[in-house]
C-alpha positions as CSV (number, residue, x, y, z in Angstrom):
1,M,66.9,-71.0,16.0
2,N,68.9,-67.8,15.7
3,F,68.6,-65.0,18.3
4,S,70.1,-61.5,18.2
5,S,73.2,-60.5,20.4
6,S,70.7,-58.9,22.8
7,A,68.3,-61.6,22.9
8,R,71.1,-64.1,23.5
9,R,72.3,-62.0,26.2
10,V,68.9,-61.9,28.1
11,A,68.6,-65.5,27.7
12,A,72.1,-66.0,29.1
13,L,71.4,-63.8,32.1
14,S,68.2,-65.6,32.9
15,A,69.9,-69.1,32.6
16,A,72.7,-68.2,35.0
17,G,70.4,-66.9,37.5
18,L,68.2,-69.8,37.3
19,A,71.1,-72.0,38.0
20,A,72.2,-70.5,41.1
21,S,69.0,-69.6,42.2
22,V,67.9,-73.2,42.2
23,F,70.7,-74.0,44.2
24,A,70.6,-71.4,46.9
25,A,66.7,-71.7,47.4
26,V,66.4,-75.0,48.9
27,P,68.6,-76.8,51.7
28,A,70.2,-79.8,50.3
29,S,70.2,-83.7,51.5
30,A,70.7,-87.1,50.7
31,E,67.4,-87.8,52.7
32,S,65.5,-85.5,50.3
33,G,66.7,-87.4,47.2
34,V,67.1,-85.4,44.0
35,L,64.6,-83.0,43.2
36,N,63.5,-81.1,40.0
37,Y,62.6,-77.5,39.8
38,N,61.0,-75.9,36.8
39,C,62.1,-72.3,36.0
40,S,60.8,-70.2,33.1
41,I,63.8,-68.4,31.3
42,P,63.1,-65.6,28.7
43,I,64.2,-66.7,25.2
44,L,65.5,-70.2,26.4
45,G,62.1,-71.3,28.0
46,A,61.4,-73.8,30.6
47,K,64.9,-75.4,32.2
48,T,65.2,-78.1,34.7
49,F,68.0,-78.2,37.4
50,T,68.5,-81.1,39.9
51,L,68.7,-80.1,43.7
52,V,69.9,-82.1,46.9
53,M,68.9,-81.0,50.2
54,D,69.6,-81.3,53.9
55,T,69.2,-79.5,57.4
56,D,70.7,-80.2,61.0
57,A,67.3,-81.2,62.3
58,P,67.5,-83.4,65.1
59,A,66.0,-87.1,64.9
60,T,64.1,-86.6,68.0
61,L,63.1,-83.7,70.4
62,V,61.5,-84.1,73.9
63,P,57.8,-83.3,73.7
64,G,57.1,-79.6,74.5
65,T,60.7,-78.6,73.8
66,A,62.1,-76.4,70.9
67,S,64.9,-77.1,68.6
68,P,67.6,-74.4,68.1
69,V,67.2,-72.5,64.9
70,L,67.9,-75.1,62.2
71,N,70.3,-74.6,59.4
72,A,70.2,-75.6,55.9
73,A,72.7,-76.7,53.1
74,A,72.4,-76.8,49.4
75,K,74.1,-78.3,46.4
76,V,73.1,-77.9,42.6
77,T,75.0,-78.7,39.4
78,V,74.6,-76.0,36.7
79,P,74.7,-77.6,33.2
80,A,77.4,-77.1,30.9
81,D,75.2,-75.1,28.3
82,V,74.0,-72.6,31.0
83,A,77.5,-72.2,32.3
84,D,78.7,-71.5,28.8
85,S,76.1,-68.8,28.3
86,M,77.5,-67.1,31.4
87,R,81.0,-67.5,30.1
88,S,80.6,-66.6,26.4
89,V,77.7,-64.2,26.2
90,L,78.1,-62.4,29.6
91,G,81.7,-62.7,30.4
92,A,80.7,-63.7,33.9
93,K,83.6,-64.9,36.3
94,S,81.6,-65.3,39.4
95,I,78.2,-65.3,41.0
96,D,76.7,-64.4,44.6
97,G,73.4,-63.8,45.6
98,S,70.2,-64.3,48.0
99,A,67.2,-66.5,48.0
100,T,63.9,-66.8,49.6
101,S,63.1,-70.3,50.3
102,K,59.5,-71.6,50.6
103,T,59.6,-74.8,52.8
104,T,56.9,-76.4,54.9
105,L,56.8,-77.6,58.3
106,D,53.7,-80.3,58.8
107,A,52.2,-78.6,55.7
108,V,52.5,-75.0,57.2
109,A,54.4,-72.6,54.8
110,Q,57.7,-71.3,56.2
111,S,60.1,-68.9,54.5
112,S,63.8,-68.6,55.0
113,A,66.7,-66.5,53.7
114,L,69.6,-68.2,52.1
115,T,73.0,-66.7,50.9
116,I,75.0,-67.7,47.8
117,P,78.6,-66.9,48.5
118,A,80.8,-65.6,45.6
119,T,81.6,-68.6,43.6
120,P,84.0,-68.6,40.5
121,V,82.6,-69.5,37.2
122,P,84.7,-72.5,35.8
123,D,86.6,-72.1,32.4
124,S,84.6,-74.9,30.9
125,G,81.9,-77.5,31.5
126,A,79.3,-77.6,34.2
127,M,79.5,-75.9,37.7
128,T,78.7,-76.5,41.2
129,L,77.0,-74.0,43.6
130,A,76.8,-74.1,47.4
131,A,74.3,-72.3,49.7
132,A,73.6,-72.1,53.3
133,G,71.4,-70.3,55.9
134,P,69.2,-70.4,59.0
135,M,65.7,-71.7,58.6
136,Y,63.3,-71.9,61.9
137,A,63.1,-73.7,65.3
138,V,60.7,-76.7,65.6
139,T,58.6,-77.2,68.8
140,A,58.0,-80.9,69.4
141,G,54.3,-82.0,70.0
142,V,53.0,-84.9,72.2
143,E,54.7,-88.1,72.5
144,G,54.9,-90.1,69.1
145,T,54.4,-86.9,66.8
146,T,56.3,-86.9,63.9
147,H,57.3,-83.4,62.2
148,T,57.8,-83.2,58.7
149,I,59.9,-80.5,57.0
150,A,59.4,-80.6,53.1
151,A,61.1,-78.2,50.3
152,G,58.8,-75.9,48.2
153,D,59.2,-73.2,45.7
154,F,61.6,-70.3,45.8
155,T,62.8,-66.9,44.5
156,A,66.3,-66.1,44.1
157,T,68.3,-62.8,43.3
158,M,71.4,-63.3,41.5
159,N,74.5,-61.3,40.9
160,L,76.8,-62.1,37.9
161,K,80.4,-60.3,38.1
162,K,83.2,-60.0,35.4
163,A,86.9,-60.4,35.9
164,N,87.2,-57.0,36.8
165,G,84.4,-56.9,39.4
166,S,82.1,-55.1,37.2
167,D,78.3,-56.2,37.2
168,A,77.7,-58.7,34.5
169,G,74.0,-58.8,35.3
170,S,71.6,-58.9,38.5
171,F,68.1,-60.2,38.3
172,E,65.3,-62.1,40.0
173,I,63.9,-65.7,39.0
174,P,61.0,-67.4,40.5
175,C,61.1,-71.5,40.3
176,V,58.5,-74.0,41.0
177,A,59.1,-77.7,42.1
178,A,58.2,-80.3,39.5
179,A,55.0,-82.1,40.5
180,G,54.8,-85.7,41.8
181,Q,58.1,-85.6,43.7
182,N,58.8,-86.8,47.3
183,M,59.7,-83.2,48.7
184,V,60.5,-84.2,52.5
185,V,63.8,-83.0,53.6
186,D,63.8,-84.3,57.2
187,T,61.6,-85.6,60.2
188,I,61.6,-84.8,63.6
189,K,60.0,-87.3,66.1
190,A,58.6,-86.1,69.7
191,S,60.0,-88.6,72.0
192,A,60.0,-88.6,76.1
193,G,63.9,-89.9,75.9
194,T,66.8,-87.6,75.4
195,T,67.0,-85.5,72.4
196,T,69.0,-87.0,69.9
197,P,71.5,-84.4,68.3
198,T,72.4,-84.2,65.0
199,P,75.8,-82.9,63.8
200,P,75.7,-79.9,61.3
201,P,75.1,-80.8,57.5
202,A,78.3,-82.4,56.2
203,P,80.4,-80.1,54.2
204,V,79.0,-79.8,50.5
205,K,81.4,-81.4,47.9
206,V,82.0,-79.4,44.9
207,D,83.2,-80.8,41.6
208,S,87.0,-80.6,40.8
209,T,88.9,-80.1,37.6
210,T,92.1,-81.6,37.0
211,T,94.6,-80.6,34.5
212,A,97.9,-82.0,33.4
213,T,101.0,-80.9,31.3
214,V,104.0,-82.9,30.3
215,K,107.9,-81.9,29.6
216,Y,110.3,-84.2,28.3
217,A,114.1,-84.3,28.9
218,K,115.7,-86.1,25.8
219,K,119.1,-86.6,27.3
220,A,117.8,-88.0,30.5
221,Q,115.1,-89.9,29.0
222,K,112.8,-88.5,31.6
223,A,109.0,-87.3,31.4
224,T,107.7,-84.9,34.0
225,V,104.0,-84.5,34.4
226,K,102.8,-81.5,36.3
227,V,99.2,-81.8,37.8
228,S,96.9,-79.2,39.1
229,V,93.7,-79.8,40.8
230,K,91.2,-76.9,41.8
231,G,87.5,-77.2,43.0
232,S,84.7,-75.2,41.2
233,D,84.5,-72.9,44.3
234,G,88.3,-72.0,43.5
235,T,89.8,-73.8,46.5
236,P,93.1,-75.9,45.6
237,G,92.8,-79.8,45.7
238,T,94.2,-81.6,48.5
239,G,95.6,-85.3,49.0
240,K,97.1,-87.2,46.3
241,V,96.9,-87.8,42.4
242,K,97.9,-91.0,40.6
243,V,99.6,-90.8,37.1
244,K,100.3,-93.9,35.1
245,V,101.5,-94.4,31.7
246,K,102.4,-97.5,29.4
247,I,105.8,-97.8,28.7
248,G,106.7,-100.7,26.3
249,K,105.0,-103.6,27.7
250,K,104.9,-102.2,31.3
251,T,102.5,-99.8,32.9
252,K,104.3,-97.4,35.4
253,V,102.2,-95.9,38.3
254,V,103.5,-92.7,40.2
255,N,101.7,-91.5,43.5
256,A,102.2,-87.7,44.1
257,T,101.0,-85.6,47.0
258,L,99.3,-82.1,46.0
259,N,101.0,-79.3,47.9
260,G,99.0,-76.1,49.2
261,A,98.4,-74.8,45.9
262,G,96.9,-78.0,44.5
263,K,99.9,-78.8,42.4
264,A,102.1,-81.8,42.0
265,K,104.7,-83.6,39.8
266,A,105.2,-87.1,38.9
267,M,108.7,-88.1,37.1
268,F,109.0,-91.0,34.8
269,K,112.5,-92.3,33.9
270,K,113.5,-94.3,30.9
271,V,111.1,-92.9,28.4
272,A,112.5,-93.5,25.0
273,G,111.4,-94.6,21.7
274,K,109.1,-93.2,18.9
275,G,105.5,-93.2,19.6
276,K,102.8,-91.5,21.8
277,Y,103.1,-91.9,25.6
278,K,99.6,-91.3,27.1
279,F,99.5,-90.2,30.7
280,A,96.3,-90.7,32.7
281,V,95.9,-88.6,35.9
282,S,93.4,-89.3,38.6
283,Y,92.2,-87.4,41.5
284,A,90.4,-89.5,44.1
285,G,88.7,-86.3,45.4
286,A,88.8,-85.1,49.1
287,A,86.4,-84.1,51.7
288,N,85.2,-81.0,50.0
289,Q,85.8,-81.9,46.6
290,N,84.5,-84.7,44.1
291,A,87.0,-86.9,42.0
292,S,88.2,-86.0,38.7
293,K,90.5,-87.1,35.7
294,A,92.9,-85.8,33.1
295,K,94.8,-87.2,30.2
296,V,98.1,-85.7,28.5
297,V,99.9,-87.2,25.6
298,L,103.8,-87.0,25.0
299,K,104.7,-87.7,21.2
300,L,108.3,-88.6,20.6
301,K,109.7,-88.7,17.0
């Protein structure tokens, strides 16, 4: 189906807003499992995004006592085709916004406001967004009572920005949870024992992108591979990268440590002879970033 330029712009705006709104609307956690949300997008129609949710709810509370105000954390991966619309049609370079999240506490509807911080739109592929915010306190019932927090529908307001900081679009999109899912995020048990504290939600890991280039010094027969690692939130990679290449019958491996800018160099000596030398770069990830890989080829004639 062919769309006019204006129609494609509307579609891309809607898709971009959907992606980030899904993410920000609901707190993220492994306990919730992966949840699907249905959002109706102009021109593009219905789209589904996967979501993970968590809170810092304690495992137990003394009967009759109240918890502090709970916090939520969320993570969603925006599909590459949606990110492509944001990049190519709208020229979006960053996203921020807010969302009204509908959850339930013991089947009673609750509402929370979450914030989506400014997040860079990657140059290619899918993108990961993170969001967080306060929820509400929970008061424990009688001994043995189990209180259940479950995810629900949400509405998000999204703001897209261009490289110069100008608006690429602002809009509101409602999203509904797909039927038949286990929406439970956390449970709290009323127990006469000491309240069991739960640490804050673990930092949300974002996807990383690893890129590499290679330069060859003919006289020295030396190849230098330059590596750069960056998270989808714009933060530089940390830790180490591994670079390996097959020279003759041997596979050589160099481990390099990323500097503060997320960059590193790996040098290989005795690289000689015609042919292609394929350098494979792997980044194992860090506390706040997922792993990623890259390849670069050196051709000698």
